[in-house]
N, C-alpha and C positions, 0 to 999 in steps of 0.2 A: 473697913476699907481704907480709911485714912492711915491706920497703923501699918497695914501691909504696904501701902505705897511709900511710906516714910522709910521703912526698913529696907525695902528693895532698892530705893534710890541711894541710900548711904553705903551699902555694902553688897557686892556681887556674891550673894550666898545662894547655896542650893540646898534644898531640903533632903533629909535622909529618908523621909516617908512621902509618898505621893499625897497630894491634896485632892480629895474627891470632888469637892465643890470648887468652882472657879474663884469664889470670893471667900472661901472658908479659911480661917487662920486659927491655929491652936497655940496657946502660950507655951505649952510644954514641948513644942516641936523643936527638934535639934537642927541646927544649921552648921554647915562646914564650908570653909572658903574654897574657891576653885583652886586647883593645883597650878602653881606658877614656877617656872624654872629659875634657877639662880641668875642665869645670864639675863633673862628678861627683867628680873627685879633690879639688876644693876643698871640696865639701860633706862628703865623707867625713872630710877632715882637721879641719874645724871642728865636726863634729857632737858629739863628746864634750864640747867646751867649751861649746857652746850649751845642753847639757842640765844643766850644772853652774852653779848660781847662788849668790851670796853670801847666806847666811841673814840677815846684818845688813842688807844693802841691801834684801832682800825685805821684812823686817819694817818698815823705815823707809818703803818705798813703800806698804805696806799701811796704815800709820798715816795717811799723807798722803791716801790715796784714800778713807778711810772717811767716809761722809756722815752716817750715824747712829751715834752712839757710845753704847753702853749706860751707864747711870749707874754700874754697878758697876766700869766701867773707869776712872772718874775717880779721881784722888788728892785728898787733903784737905790744904790748907795749914795752917800753924800757927794761923791765925786762923779756920779753919773753912770756907774757900772751896773749892768743888769745881773742879778744873781737870784738863785733859787736854793733854798735849804732842803736838801734831800733827806738829811737826818739832823735833828737838833741834839746837840750834846748835853750832858748833864754835869760837866766838870766846870773848872774855873773859866772865866771869860777873857778872851784876848782883847786887851785895851791898848789904845795908842801909847806907845812908849814901852810896852812890855815885850819881853823876849819869848819867842815861841818856836816850837818845832812842828813842821807840817810835812805831809806828803802832797805833791802836786803832779797832776797829769794834764798836759796840753794836748787836746785832741782836735785833729782837722780831718774832715771827711772820714770819720770813724777810724782814723789811724792815730795812735798815740805817738806824737812826734817828739815830745820832750817830757821826761818824767824823772822825779827824784828816786824812783824805784829802779833806775838804771844808771846809778852813779858809778863812776870809774874808780877802780883801785889803781894807785899810782904805779905799783910794782906788778905789772902784768896786764892782761887784757880783760880781766874779770869785771863784772858789774855786780853791785849790791843795791839793796833798797835802803839807802841812807837818808834819814829824815833831814830836811833842810831847816836850818836855824837862822833866824833873823829878828830884827827889831821892827815891831809894827809901826808903820808910818815913817820909817827912816828912808832916806834916799836909796834907790835900788842899787845894789852892788857893793855897798860899803862892807858887807860881811865877807865878800869874796876875796880874801887875802890868803897869803901863803902860810896859814897855820896848819901844821900837820897833826893829825889825830891818829893815834895808834889804835885803829879800829880792829876788833877781833878778826876781821877778814883780811886785814892788811893796812898799809899806810894810806891815809885818806886826807884830802884837802878840799875845802869848799871851792877852791878855784877849779878843781877837776870835776865838780858836780855840774849837772845840767843847769843852764842859766834860766831862772824863772822870769816871767814877764813882769814889768813894773806894776801891773794891776794887782799882783798878789800882796804887795806890801801894804796896801790900804784896805782891800776888800775883805781881808781876814778879820778885821776889827768887828767885834760884836759876836763872833763865833764862840761857842763853848767847847771845851775839850770833849772829843768824841763826835763832834759835829762834822757833817759833810756838806759842802756847798758847791754848786755848779755856777760858773760865771761865764757870761758872754764877753769875750775880750776883743775890743776893736783894735785896729792896727796901731793907733796912737798910744794905747795902753799895753800893747803886745810887743811884737818884734819888728814893727815899723816897716820901712822900705827894704830892709835886708832879708827879713824872714828868718826862719830857723828850721834846719832839717827839712821835714816834709811840709812845713808851713811856708807857703810862698810869700814873697814880698807883698805888703799891703793887705794881708788876709785877716779876716775875722775868724776866731776859733773859740772853742769851749775849753775852759779849765776846770778840772775837778780838784777841789781842795779838801783835805782831811786834817783837822787840828788834832795833833797828837799830845801836845803838852804845852802848858804855860810855864816856862822855866823860872822866870821871876817877874813879878808885876812891875808896873811903872814906879820909878823912884827907889827901887830896892836892889 
């Protein structure tokens, strides 16, 4: 009885001959496995791995997919700006004094009012997604000079690019290349009493930052 229970538990086998007695067992009796399809075998083999997920990847995916972020989930920068990292990059870190390239989008009432992805080409009315280059921690606007760049899409100057808010020059510090950060920009760190495009005077808005490249670190 004990031997029969042990064999039956370990392997779902079926006898080729009928057992006359309920508790009768013959050692010479042949057993064959139940037929199973190839598809079922594959599903059974991968099922345990499909049920196991990397907690870090799950957390990162959840951060990227969040559409409404509670204010208590935002962190505060050294200069008092509220920010939330939608995606953490894996490249070099933007430090104070380093030169970086970013894309920025200023959003007010779900309308993108100012964006580096809508930079003007000087010759013509076309727009391009031109990364914005600046020095982290520098006074805002120092890089907006008449240096013309022969962009593959046409002649380009930083002066013709959309003007970023002052908040961008400091809040990018600590980001890694590939990272994406959402920032709540108050009027004093944004476009102040004048406003900009669809952003009215004295308005608070959201800025989405994407760090594309650290061109050269501080002191180099």
